[in-house]
C-alpha positions as CSV (number, residue, x, y, z in Angstrom):
1,M,114.2,62.5,1.2
2,E,110.7,63.2,2.8
3,S,110.9,66.0,5.8
4,P,110.1,64.2,9.0
5,I,107.7,67.1,9.4
6,D,105.6,66.3,6.2
7,S,105.6,62.6,7.6
8,Y,104.7,63.6,11.0
9,L,101.8,65.9,9.7
10,R,100.4,62.8,7.7
11,Q,100.4,60.8,10.8
12,I,98.6,62.8,13.1
13,H,96.2,63.9,10.1
14,A,95.3,60.4,9.9
15,E,94.8,59.9,13.8
16,I,93.0,62.8,14.2
17,A,90.7,62.5,11.5
18,E,89.3,59.4,13.4
19,L,87.5,62.0,15.9
20,K,83.9,62.1,15.3
21,D,82.9,64.4,17.8
22,G,80.9,67.7,17.3
23,K,78.5,69.0,14.5
24,P,79.1,71.7,11.8
25,Y,77.6,75.2,12.6
26,S,74.0,75.2,11.6
27,T,72.7,78.5,12.8
28,I,73.4,80.1,9.6
29,P,71.7,77.8,7.1
30,A,73.8,78.4,4.3
31,M,77.0,76.8,6.4
32,A,74.7,73.6,7.5
33,S,75.3,71.8,4.3
34,V,79.5,71.6,4.5
35,D,81.1,68.1,4.6
36,P,82.1,67.3,8.0
37,D,84.8,65.2,6.9
38,N,87.1,68.1,5.6
39,F,90.0,68.2,7.3
40,G,93.5,70.2,6.5
41,I,96.4,71.7,8.3
42,A,98.9,74.0,7.2
43,L,102.1,75.0,9.2
44,A,103.9,78.2,7.9
45,T,107.2,79.3,9.2
46,V,108.3,83.0,9.2
47,D,110.3,82.6,6.1
48,G,107.4,81.3,4.1
49,K,107.9,77.5,4.0
50,V,104.4,75.8,4.2
51,Y,103.9,72.3,5.3
52,E,100.3,71.1,4.3
53,I,98.2,68.0,4.5
54,G,94.8,67.4,3.8
55,D,92.0,69.5,2.9
56,T,94.2,72.9,2.7
57,R,92.8,74.4,-0.6
58,E,89.0,73.7,0.5
59,E,87.7,77.2,0.8
60,F,85.5,78.1,3.8
61,T,84.4,81.4,5.3
62,I,86.8,83.0,7.9
63,Q,84.0,84.0,10.4
64,S,85.1,85.1,13.9
65,I,89.2,84.2,12.7
66,S,88.4,87.9,10.9
67,K,88.2,89.7,14.1
68,P,92.0,89.9,15.2
69,F,92.7,91.3,11.6
70,T,90.1,94.1,11.8
71,Y,91.2,94.9,15.3
72,G,94.8,95.3,14.1
73,L,93.5,97.5,11.1
74,A,91.7,99.6,13.7
75,L,94.7,100.0,16.0
76,E,96.7,101.0,12.9
77,D,94.1,103.6,11.8
78,L,93.5,105.4,15.3
79,G,96.2,104.3,17.7
80,A,96.0,102.2,20.8
81,E,94.4,104.9,22.9
82,A,91.6,105.7,20.6
83,V,90.7,102.0,20.3
84,D,91.0,101.4,23.8
85,A,88.4,104.2,24.5
86,K,85.8,102.0,22.7
87,V,86.6,98.5,23.4
88,D,88.7,96.9,26.3
89,V,91.3,94.2,26.6
90,E,90.0,92.4,29.5
91,P,89.4,88.4,29.0
92,S,85.2,88.2,29.5
93,G,85.3,84.2,30.1
94,D,81.9,84.6,28.3
95,P,80.8,82.7,24.9
96,F,81.4,84.4,21.8
97,N,77.8,85.9,21.4
98,E,77.3,87.0,24.9
99,I,76.2,90.6,25.6
100,S,79.5,91.3,27.6
101,L,79.4,95.3,27.9
102,A,80.8,97.3,30.8
103,E,78.0,98.8,33.3
104,G,77.3,102.2,32.5
105,T,79.7,102.9,29.6
106,G,78.8,99.9,27.3
107,R,82.0,99.2,26.4
108,P,82.8,95.7,25.3
109,A,85.3,93.5,27.2
110,N,87.7,92.8,24.2
111,A,87.7,92.7,20.5
112,M,87.3,89.1,20.4
113,I,83.7,88.8,21.3
114,N,81.0,89.7,18.7
115,A,80.2,93.0,20.5
116,G,83.9,94.0,20.6
117,A,84.4,93.0,16.8
118,L,81.4,95.2,15.7
119,T,82.8,97.8,17.6
120,A,86.2,97.4,16.0
121,T,84.7,97.1,12.8
122,S,82.4,100.6,13.1
123,L,86.0,102.1,13.9
124,I,86.9,101.6,10.2
125,R,86.6,104.4,7.6
126,G,86.7,104.3,4.1
127,S,90.2,106.2,2.9
128,G,92.1,106.6,-0.5
129,G,89.1,105.9,-2.5
130,Q,88.3,102.9,-0.8
131,S,85.3,102.0,1.3
132,S,85.5,100.8,4.8
133,F,84.9,97.2,3.7
134,K,87.2,97.4,0.9
135,R,90.1,98.4,3.1
136,I,89.0,95.7,5.4
137,L,89.4,93.0,2.6
138,S,92.5,94.6,1.5
139,T,93.9,94.1,4.6
140,Y,92.9,90.4,5.1
141,S,94.3,89.8,1.2
142,A,97.6,91.6,2.4
143,F,98.0,89.3,5.5
144,A,96.9,86.2,3.1
145,G,99.4,86.9,0.2
146,R,96.6,86.9,-2.4
147,Q,93.4,88.7,-3.4
148,L,90.5,87.4,-1.5
149,S,86.7,87.2,-2.3
150,V,83.3,87.3,-0.3
151,S,80.8,84.5,-0.4
152,E,77.8,86.4,-1.5
153,K,75.6,83.5,-0.5
154,I,76.9,83.3,3.2
155,F,76.6,87.1,3.4
156,D,73.0,86.9,2.6
157,S,72.3,84.2,4.9
158,E,74.3,86.0,7.9
159,L,72.5,89.2,7.0
160,K,69.0,87.4,7.1
161,H,69.7,85.3,10.3
162,G,72.1,87.6,12.4
163,H,69.5,88.8,14.7
164,R,71.7,88.4,17.6
165,N,74.5,90.3,16.1
166,T,71.9,93.0,14.8
167,A,70.6,93.1,18.4
168,L,74.3,93.6,19.8
169,A,74.9,96.6,17.4
170,H,71.8,98.6,18.3
171,L,72.8,98.0,21.9
172,L,76.3,99.2,21.3
173,R,74.5,102.1,19.1
174,S,72.4,103.1,22.3
175,F,75.7,103.4,24.4
176,N,77.2,105.5,21.5
177,I,80.2,102.9,21.4
178,I,78.9,102.7,17.7
179,E,78.4,106.1,17.0
180,D,76.5,106.3,13.8
181,D,74.1,104.1,11.9
182,P,74.6,100.5,13.0
183,A,73.0,99.0,9.4
184,P,76.7,99.5,7.5
185,V,78.4,98.5,10.3
186,L,76.5,95.1,10.4
187,S,76.7,95.2,6.7
188,D,80.7,95.5,6.8
189,Y,80.6,93.0,10.1
190,F,78.7,90.2,8.0
191,R,80.9,90.7,4.8
192,Q,83.9,90.3,6.6
193,C,82.7,87.0,8.5
194,S,81.9,86.0,4.8
195,V,85.3,86.1,3.3
196,L,86.5,82.8,1.7
197,V,89.8,81.7,2.7
198,N,91.7,78.4,2.9
199,C,94.0,76.5,5.4
200,F,96.9,77.6,3.2
201,D,95.7,81.3,3.6
202,L,95.2,81.1,7.4
203,S,98.7,79.6,7.9
204,I,100.3,82.5,6.1
205,M,98.0,85.2,8.0
206,A,99.3,83.5,11.2
207,A,102.8,83.3,10.0
208,T,102.4,87.1,9.3
209,L,101.5,88.0,12.8
210,A,104.5,85.6,13.9
211,N,106.9,87.6,11.8
212,S,105.9,90.8,13.6
213,G,103.3,91.9,11.0
214,R,105.4,91.1,7.9
215,N,103.9,88.7,5.2
216,P,106.5,86.0,4.8
217,L,105.9,85.6,1.1
218,S,105.5,89.0,-0.3
219,G,107.6,90.8,2.1
220,K,104.8,93.2,2.5
221,Q,104.5,94.9,6.1
222,V,101.2,94.7,7.1
223,L,100.7,95.6,10.7
224,E,103.4,97.7,12.8
225,I,104.9,95.9,15.7
226,G,102.9,97.5,18.0
227,S,100.0,96.7,16.6
228,V,100.9,93.1,16.5
229,E,101.9,93.0,20.0
230,R,98.3,94.3,21.2
231,V,96.8,91.7,18.7
232,L,98.5,88.7,20.1
233,S,98.1,90.0,23.4
234,V,94.2,90.0,23.1
235,M,94.3,86.7,21.2
236,M,96.2,85.2,23.9
237,T,93.6,85.7,26.8
238,S,90.6,86.2,24.7
239,G,90.7,84.5,21.4
240,M,88.8,81.1,22.5
241,Y,86.3,83.2,24.4
242,D,85.2,81.1,27.8
243,D,87.6,78.2,26.8
244,A,90.4,80.6,26.6
245,G,92.1,79.3,30.1
246,A,92.3,75.5,28.8
247,W,93.8,76.7,25.5
248,I,96.5,78.7,26.9
249,S,97.4,76.1,29.2
250,S,97.2,72.9,26.7
251,V,98.3,75.0,23.5
252,G,100.1,77.9,24.8
253,M,100.0,80.2,21.8
254,P,97.7,83.1,20.9
255,G,94.7,81.5,18.9
256,K,91.5,82.3,17.2
257,S,88.6,80.0,16.3
258,G,85.9,80.4,13.8
259,V,82.3,78.9,13.4
260,A,83.1,77.4,10.0
261,G,85.6,74.9,11.6
262,G,89.0,77.0,10.9
263,I,91.4,77.6,13.7
264,L,94.7,79.8,13.8
265,A,97.4,79.9,16.2
266,V,100.5,81.8,16.4
267,L,104.0,81.3,18.0
268,P,105.9,84.8,17.7
269,G,109.0,84.7,15.8
270,Q,108.7,81.2,14.4
271,V,105.5,79.5,13.0
272,G,101.6,80.2,12.1
273,L,99.2,77.1,12.4
274,A,95.8,76.9,10.6
275,V,93.4,73.9,10.7
276,Y,90.0,73.2,9.0
277,S,87.4,70.8,10.1
278,P,83.8,72.1,10.5
279,P,82.7,69.9,13.5
280,L,82.6,72.3,16.4
281,D,82.5,71.6,20.1
282,E,80.3,73.6,22.6
283,H,82.6,76.5,22.7
284,G,82.1,76.9,18.8
285,T,85.8,75.6,18.2
286,S,86.7,72.9,15.8
287,V,87.0,69.6,17.5
288,R,89.8,68.4,15.2
289,G,91.4,71.8,15.2
290,L,91.7,72.0,18.6
291,A,93.0,68.1,18.9
292,T,95.7,68.9,16.3
293,A,96.6,72.3,17.9
294,Q,97.4,70.4,21.6
295,R,99.0,67.4,19.6
296,L,101.5,70.1,17.7
297,S,102.2,71.8,21.1
298,R,103.3,68.9,22.9
299,D,105.1,66.9,20.2
300,M,107.0,70.0,18.6
301,E,107.1,72.0,21.8
302,L,105.4,75.1,20.7
303,H,103.8,76.2,23.8
304,F,105.1,79.5,24.5
305,V,107.0,78.7,27.5
306,R,109.3,76.4,25.6
307,A,109.5,78.5,22.9
308,A,113.2,79.5,21.5
309,R,114.4,83.2,21.6
310,T,114.2,83.3,17.6
311,G,113.0,81.8,14.7
312,R,115.8,82.6,12.3
313,S,117.4,79.7,10.5
314,A,119.7,77.6,12.2
315,I,121.9,76.8,9.3
316,L,125.0,78.7,9.3
317,A,126.8,77.1,6.5
318,A,126.6,74.3,4.0
319,Y,129.0,72.8,2.1
320,D,131.2,69.9,0.6
321,V,134.1,68.4,2.0
322,T,136.2,69.5,-0.9
323,E,135.7,72.9,0.4
324,T,137.2,71.7,3.8
325,P,139.8,68.7,3.6
326,S,140.5,67.1,6.8
327,G,144.4,68.1,6.4
328,I,145.5,64.4,5.5
329,R,148.0,64.5,3.0
330,R,146.3,62.2,0.2
331,N,148.4,60.9,-2.9
332,D,147.6,62.1,-6.4
333,E,145.2,59.0,-7.1
334,A,143.4,59.4,-3.6
335,A,143.3,63.2,-4.2
336,D,141.5,62.7,-7.7
337,V,138.9,60.4,-6.2
338,L,138.0,63.0,-3.4
339,R,137.9,65.7,-6.1
340,N,135.6,63.8,-8.1
341,H,133.2,62.6,-5.3
342,G,133.8,64.9,-2.6
343,D,130.6,66.5,-3.2
344,R,128.7,63.2,-2.1
345,A,130.1,64.2,1.5
346,R,128.2,67.1,2.9
347,V,129.0,69.4,5.8
348,I,126.0,71.3,7.6
349,E,126.9,73.6,10.7
350,V,124.1,74.5,12.8
351,N,124.0,77.2,15.1
352,G,121.5,79.0,18.1
353,D,118.5,77.1,19.7
354,L,117.0,73.8,18.3
355,H,113.7,74.3,19.0
356,F,110.8,73.9,16.7
357,A,112.0,76.9,14.3
358,G,115.7,75.9,14.5
359,T,114.7,72.2,14.2
360,E,112.4,72.9,10.9
361,S,115.2,74.8,9.2
362,M,117.8,72.0,9.7
363,V,115.2,69.3,8.7
364,R,114.4,71.5,5.6
365,E,118.3,71.8,4.8
366,L,118.9,67.9,5.5
367,S,115.4,66.9,3.4
368,S,116.5,69.1,0.3
369,L,120.2,67.2,0.0
370,A,120.8,65.9,-3.6
371,D,120.1,62.1,-4.2
372,D,123.9,61.4,-4.7
373,V,124.7,62.9,-1.1
374,E,125.7,59.9,0.9
375,L,127.4,61.0,4.0
376,V,125.9,64.4,6.0
377,V,128.5,65.7,8.8
378,L,126.2,67.8,11.0
379,D,128.4,70.2,13.1
380,L,126.2,71.1,16.4
381,R,129.2,72.8,18.4
382,R,127.4,76.2,18.1
383,T,123.9,75.3,19.2
384,D,123.1,76.6,22.6
385,Q,120.0,74.5,23.4
386,V,118.8,71.1,21.7
387,S,115.2,70.4,22.6
388,D,113.6,67.1,22.7
389,V,111.6,67.6,19.5
390,A,115.0,68.1,17.7
391,V,116.3,64.9,18.9
392,R,113.3,63.0,18.0
393,T,113.4,64.7,14.9
394,L,117.1,63.9,14.2
395,A,116.4,60.2,15.2
396,R,113.7,60.1,12.5
397,I,116.0,61.7,10.0
398,R,118.9,59.2,10.7
399,K,116.6,56.2,10.3
400,G,115.6,57.6,7.0
401,M,118.9,58.0,5.7
402,A,120.0,54.8,6.8
403,D,116.8,53.3,4.9
404,S,118.4,55.2,1.6
405,G,121.8,54.2,2.1
406,R,123.0,57.4,3.7
407,E,125.1,58.1,6.9
408,L,124.5,60.9,9.3
409,V,127.8,62.1,11.2
410,L,127.9,64.4,14.2
411,V,130.4,66.8,15.5
412,E,129.7,68.0,19.1
413,G,131.8,68.7,22.0
414,D,129.8,67.2,25.1
415,G,128.3,64.2,23.2
416,S,124.8,64.6,24.6
417,V,123.1,64.4,21.0
418,T,125.1,61.4,20.3
419,E,124.3,59.8,23.7
420,A,120.4,60.8,23.1
421,L,120.1,59.4,19.7
422,G,122.2,56.3,20.7
423,T,119.3,55.3,23.4
424,S,116.8,54.7,20.5
425,A,119.3,53.3,17.7
426,R,120.5,49.8,17.0
427,R,123.9,51.1,16.0
428,P,125.8,53.6,17.4
429,V,125.7,56.9,16.3
430,T,129.1,58.3,14.3
431,S,130.3,61.1,16.2
432,F,133.6,63.4,16.6
433,A,134.6,66.2,18.6
434,T,136.3,68.3,15.5
435,R,135.0,68.9,11.9
436,S,138.4,67.8,10.8
437,A,138.0,64.3,12.3
438,A,134.7,64.2,10.7
439,V,135.7,65.0,7.5
440,E,138.8,62.6,7.5
441,Y,136.1,59.8,8.7
442,C,134.0,61.1,5.1
443,E,137.2,61.1,3.2
444,N,138.1,57.6,4.2
445,R,134.7,56.0,3.6
446,L,134.8,57.9,0.0
447,L,138.0,56.2,-0.9
448,E,136.6,52.9,0.2
449,R,133.9,53.2,-1.8
450,Y,135.3,54.8,-5.0
451,G,138.9,54.0,-4.9
452,T,140.8,51.0,-4.2
453,H,142.4,49.4,-1.3
454,L,145.7,51.2,-2.4
455,L,144.2,54.6,-1.5
456,L,144.4,53.9,2.1
457,P,147.7,51.6,2.4
458,D,149.0,50.3,5.8
459,H,152.5,50.4,4.4
460,V,154.2,52.7,2.0
461,P,158.0,52.1,1.1
462,V,159.9,55.2,0.6
463,T,160.5,54.4,-3.0
464,A,156.4,54.6,-3.4
465,S,156.2,57.9,-1.5
466,P,154.1,60.7,-3.3
467,A,156.9,63.3,-2.3
468,L,159.4,61.3,-4.5
469,A,156.9,60.7,-7.6
470,P,159.1,63.0,-9.7
471,L,162.3,61.0,-9.2
472,E,163.4,58.1,-11.4
473,E,163.2,54.8,-9.5
474,A,166.7,54.5,-9.3
475,D,167.4,57.6,-7.5
476,A,164.4,56.9,-5.1
477,V,166.5,53.5,-4.4
478,A,169.5,55.6,-3.8
479,L,168.1,58.1,-1.3
480,E,166.7,55.2,0.3
481,A,169.8,53.8,0.9
482,L,170.8,56.8,3.0
483,M,168.0,56.8,5.2
484,T,167.9,55.6,8.7
485,P,164.5,53.8,10.2
486,K,162.9,54.7,13.2
487,S,160.0,53.4,15.4
488,Y,157.8,55.4,17.7
489,A,155.0,54.0,20.2
490,D,151.5,55.7,20.2
491,G,151.7,59.3,21.8
492,D,155.6,59.7,21.5
493,V,156.8,63.1,20.4
494,I,158.9,62.9,16.9
495,R,159.6,66.4,16.6
496,R,159.1,69.1,18.9
497,V,158.5,73.0,18.2
498,G,161.7,75.0,18.4
499,L,163.9,72.1,17.1
500,R,166.7,72.8,14.5
501,F,165.8,71.2,11.0
502,G,166.7,67.5,11.7
503,G,166.0,66.1,8.3
504,V,162.8,64.6,6.2
505,Y,160.7,62.1,7.7
506,F,159.0,59.7,5.2
507,I,156.0,57.5,6.9
508,T,156.3,54.0,5.9
509,S,153.4,52.9,8.5
510,G,151.1,54.5,10.8
511,Q,149.8,58.0,11.3
512,V,151.5,61.5,12.9
513,S,149.3,64.4,14.1
514,S,151.0,67.8,13.9
515,T,150.1,70.8,16.5
516,S,151.0,74.3,16.8
517,P,150.3,76.7,19.9
518,G,147.2,78.6,19.8
519,P,146.1,81.9,20.9
520,T,145.2,80.1,24.2
521,A,147.0,77.4,26.1
522,D,145.5,74.9,23.8
523,R,147.1,73.1,20.8
524,V,145.6,73.7,17.7
525,K,145.5,70.5,15.4
526,L,146.9,71.0,11.9
527,N,146.6,67.7,10.2
528,T,147.3,64.2,10.3
529,L,149.8,62.3,8.2
530,S,149.4,58.7,7.2
531,A,151.8,56.1,5.5
532,G,153.3,57.6,2.3
533,M,153.5,61.4,3.4
534,T,156.6,63.2,4.8
535,F,157.3,65.9,7.3
536,G,160.2,67.8,8.8
537,E,161.2,69.8,5.6
538,L,159.3,72.5,6.1
539,A,161.3,73.4,8.9
540,L,163.9,74.8,6.3
541,G,161.2,77.8,5.5
542,S,161.2,78.7,9.0
543,G,164.6,79.6,10.0
544,N,165.5,76.1,10.2
545,R,163.1,76.0,13.2
546,Q,160.7,73.4,13.8
547,E,157.1,75.5,14.1
548,T,154.9,72.5,14.9
549,T,155.0,69.4,17.4
550,V,154.6,66.1,15.5
551,R,153.6,63.2,17.6
552,A,152.8,59.5,16.9
553,V,149.0,58.1,16.7
554,G,149.5,54.6,17.3
555,P,152.8,52.8,16.3
556,V,154.6,54.5,13.6
557,E,157.4,53.6,11.4
558,V,159.6,56.2,9.6
559,M,162.7,56.3,7.3
560,V,164.8,59.6,8.1
561,L,167.3,61.2,5.6
562,S,168.8,63.3,8.1
563,A,170.3,66.8,7.8
564,E,173.8,65.6,7.7
565,A,172.7,62.6,5.3
566,I,171.4,65.6,2.9
567,S,174.6,67.3,3.2
568,E,176.6,64.6,2.7
569,L,174.5,64.2,-0.8
570,E,174.9,67.7,-1.9
571,V,178.8,67.0,-2.1
572,A,178.9,63.4,-3.2
573,D,176.1,63.7,-5.7
574,P,174.8,67.2,-6.6
575,R,172.7,66.2,-9.5
576,L,170.6,63.8,-7.1
577,A,170.4,66.6,-4.4
578,V,169.2,69.0,-6.7
579,A,166.6,66.6,-8.2
580,L,165.3,65.8,-4.4
581,W,165.0,69.4,-3.5
582,K,162.8,70.0,-6.4
583,A,160.7,67.1,-5.7
584,L,160.5,68.2,-1.9
585,T,159.5,72.0,-3.1
586,R,156.7,70.4,-5.5
587,D,155.5,68.4,-2.4
588,A,155.8,71.4,0.1
589,Y,153.9,73.6,-2.5
590,T,151.1,71.5,-2.6
591,R,151.0,70.9,1.4
592,V,151.0,74.8,1.7
593,E,148.0,75.0,-0.4
594,Q,146.1,72.6,1.4
595,Y,147.2,74.2,4.9
596,L,145.6,77.6,3.6
597,R,142.7,76.3,2.5
598,E,142.1,75.0,6.0
599,T,143.3,77.9,7.7
600,A,140.9,80.0,6.0
601,V,138.1,77.5,7.1
602,R,139.2,78.0,10.9
603,I,139.0,81.9,10.5
604,R,135.4,81.4,9.5
605,E,134.8,79.6,12.6
C-alpha cells in the first residue's frame, strides 16, 4: 500500500509546480542557465527514512545553505565564547549581502549574513593533514552521509564576480575580525558555496541537525548538541535574513535558503525538509521552496509550537493475532483455520504523541504490511496526543485499505479517534475498548472467510462438544442423559467467585464471559466462551472453589452435569467416569495453555 505521505507529497508537488513567479539567480553568470522548472522535495526523518518527489537527485550548488554548517564547525573548534567574540548572534533584519557590522568593532550581526559567514570561514584552520577547506568539505560530507565535491565552474565564476563579498572581506580585515590576508578566506568561502548537493543530501543534512547532530544514515556524530543548539537558534532568528519574521510565523522551523534555489528546514527531534527550485523571490528565497515549507508546516503541523516532544517511533509492538488469541475457546477445526490464516490479521500497538513524527512511523508500519494482511487492529490506548494530521492521515489510510479489500479496526478508550474518523466516512469505523474484543472480531472474520458456517455455530449439542470429542458417541449420549438443561438471560451470573464445585457446564447456545478480581476494584476479563465450550470444571483444580465469575452475554442455554451426577456416575459406571475425566483433563490443558499465552500479553501491557 502506498504511504499517504508519498501521495500527499506528490499532490502538493503537482500543485506548487504551477507557481511560475520569480527568476533564477543571475549575478553569478554560471548559475543563470539553470532550468527554472527543476523542482524537488525531500523529507527525512530522524531515523533516516526519506520521502522524496520530483528532481531530488538533480545537483546544484549549496550556496548560503553552507553557512550553518561552517558556523557549527567553528563552534566545535573554538567554542561559543571565542566565536561570539568575532560574530554576534543577533538578527540583523537586513538582506543576505548587507554590510551589517557593529559600530566601532566591525563585528557582524550573525553568521547567516555574508559578513558573518566570511568571518566563520576565517575561523576554520587546517588540522590533521587537512587544509581548512578540506575540513569544511569533510564536515559537509559527514552531514550528507556521502562524499561531496565542488563545481569548479561555479567557483571560478564566484571568484571572478564576487566583488561585494571581496569588499566585505577586506572591510572585516580592516576591523581585524578577519585576522590575516582575506584572499585565502575568500577562496575557501567561494569554494564552500560551490559545493554540489542535491535535495536528498540536504534533507539528510537537515535531519542530522534534527537528530542532535548525529547522521541518521551513518550514525556518525557530526556536531555535539551544544553546537547544534547554537546553530539552530541562529538559523531560527536569522537564517532567512530580512524575511525571518514571516518565515518563523508561517513555517516555524529553523531554516536556511540559498540563491541556487535550495531551501532547508529543521524540526528538532523529528524531521529535516529540503526543497530545490531555482526561481527566487525578492529576498533570494526559492518561491516554490517557501510555498512548500509553508504548506507542509500547516498541513503536517510541523510548526515548532505544535511540535511533539520527541521523534521516536510511535510503534510499541506489532504481531499477528495468533500471538495474542482473544480468549475464546475454539473447536479443533476453527483452531486450525486460525493457525493457518491468523497472520492475515495484524495488531499494531501505538504509544506516545501522534504528531508528525509519531504519525510518520505509524504510516510507515501500515504501509509496509504484507499483501496478504486483510485486517489491521490499531491499538491507540497508550497514545497521549492525537493531532489533526494523524486523524487526517488515518482517514487516508483507512480509505486506501478499504479500496484494496482491507479493514482497519481501532482499539481506544474514549472513542475520540473513532468519532473523528466517522465524520468523514460513509461506513462507521469498527472500534473496541479492549484489544481482546478486537482480536475476537478479527478471528470471527477470518473464520467466516476461510472456514465454514459450522465453525461459528449458533447451537452445539452436548454430543458435539469439543470437550467430549475423545468419547465414543454412545458414551456422549449416555452423559447427556445425566445432564440438566438451564437457561439464562443477558447479564445473569451463572457462577460466582468462591462457590464450591457445582459441576461441568456445557454451552449449547449463546456466549458467557468470565472475569476475575483485578489488582484494583475493577474486574479483569479473562475470556469469552461460546456454543460448544464448557466451564466449571477448573474449580476442581482450585480447592473445589470457583475462581472466576461467569456471566451470560445475551441469552444462554447450557446443559449441566452436576457434581452429584458425577459422583453417582463414578459409582454406577466407573469406566465412563474415567473416560469423562480424561476428556475433561485434555480439554483443560488446552485451555490453560491458552490462558498462559493471553496472560503473558497482559503482563507486557
